[in-house]
N, C-alpha and C positions, 0 to 999 in steps of 0.2 A: 618853579611852580610850572614847568615842561612835563615831569614825571608826575608830580600829584593829579593833574590834568589828564595823563593816561590812562593812571590806575584809577582815579573816579569814573571816567567813561567803561571804561573793562567793569570797575565794579554795578555800574548801573546794566550794563548790559548782563553781569550774570545775574541780576535782580531780575530782567526783561523775560530771560530763557529759563527761569527756574534751577540756576545752578548753583551746588556748594561749592565746589571748587574752582577756579582759574590757573590755569599755568601760560606765563609767558615766556618766551625768548627771545634774543635777537645773536644770536647763536653766530647767524649765517648773514649779517649786513650786504645789503647792497648798494650802500650809502657811499661806498669809497669807488678814489680814481684809480684806472688801471689804464695801460695801454695797450695797442695793437696796434702791430706795423702793416706796413704792407709794399710790395713793389712796384714801383711806378716807369715804365720802359721812358729813354727819352726819343721825343719825338725825329723822326729821320730830318739829317741835316740842320739839326737845331745848333744855335750858337753854344748850348750849356754842354751838346754834344761833342761840337768841336774843341772845345776848350780840353776833352779827353780825351780825344783823337791819340795813339801811337805815337807821340811825339817827345824831343825830349825835354816837355812841362811833365809829365805822366805818362812814364815808361809801361806802368801794370794796365791801364786801363784798353779798353777794346771797345769797337765800336758797336757793341750790343748790351755797354754798361746799361746798369738803370740804378736810380735812385730811392733808397731806401727812406720810408719816411715814417713817423710815428705821430701820431692825432690821440689826444685824449678821449676817451670812452667816459661817459658819463653817466649815474644815476641817483637824480636826483635824492630821494629819500630812503632812508633805513625800511629795510620789512619788518615785521615782528610775526611771529607764530604764537597765532594765540589760541588756546583750547579749553573750550568751558565745559564741565564734568557735572552730571547727575545721575542721580539713579531714575530708570527704565526702565521696568519689567514687560520686556513685549511680548504681545500675547499672541502677536504673529511670528515672534521670531528673528523677526529685521532689526538690524542694527543700521541706519543710515547716516550718511556725513553731509551735510549741505553741499552743493556744487561748487569747485571754483572757478575761477576764472576762467580758466582751460578749459574746464566742460561746456562753460557756458559758449565761450566763442567758438567752442567744435562743433556743438549742436544747434546753439539758436536756441537752447531753452533759457530760460531767464527764473524759473519756477522750476523746482524737485527738489530731489534728495538722490542722494548715489549707496544704494543698498551695498555697503562695507562687509558686513557678518550679519550670515543666518545662521540660526543657530542649529545643528544636526538635531532631526527629527523634529524639528517645529513643523508646525502648518505650512509654510511658507518654504522650505526645504526641497531642493528638485525643482519648485515654480520659481522662483524669484532667483534668479542668481546675483554672484559678486558684481559689484560695477554696472548693474541693468540701472537705469534712473527713474525711479516711480514719480510720473507725473501727478498723478489721479490715485485720489482712493473711495468704493465706493460713489463715483463723480463727483468726489470733492477735489479741487485742484490744491496739490501742496507744494506750497511756497517755499519750507524752508526745515529744518527737523524739528524745530518748537512746535510748526503746525503740523509734522506728522505725528509726534507724540502726544500732541493734542487728540487729536483724529484716531490716534489707537486707544489713548485712552478712553473710547467711549464704544467701539466697537462690541458687538454685540454678537453671541455664538451663532454657526449660519456662514452663508458663502461670503465671501470678500474679494469684492472685484478692482481689480488692478490695473493703471494703464500704465504703459513702462516704455519708456526705449531702448532698447537692446540692439547694440554696434550699427546705431542708425534707426530703427525699424520703428514702428510704433507695434505695440502687442495689446493685444488684451489678454492677464490671466486672473485665476480666479484658484483662491485656496478657499476651506472647510475649516473653522473656528468651532471647536467641541466647546 
């Protein structure tokens, strides 16, 4: 039931996005428990240290001994990488991806898309750069890739205005579509 539920959710999301192909993998699971070690120095003149002083009980110990401790590091759930593919002929030449959680936390932007590929000789080439975050197109807020595709499909020839975030700075850029 768990696997079928996950697949059904992926199919539903694909239908909402208009994706014809869905790929998912768990090759890099984070659900395992692994361990890390850290060194804790003994406090000065503690009873623990006195047991390890250079004495007949422990000839190898010294006054700067330390205790190696091991603690479990838990990651509660497995992560899956999911990719949705659908045909999109970009009139602007921009092929974006959704913002990752890291992008959102770094920029404070919850909406927008990241320009990943800009076709050479396209209207956006040289104006919009890879990793620019597109916030608005012609004044319309861009929520995600599906929204970007929907808005792009209705662009007419002429000037298209973008509000982008580049290296933390908001910029306005224009391209011309023929």
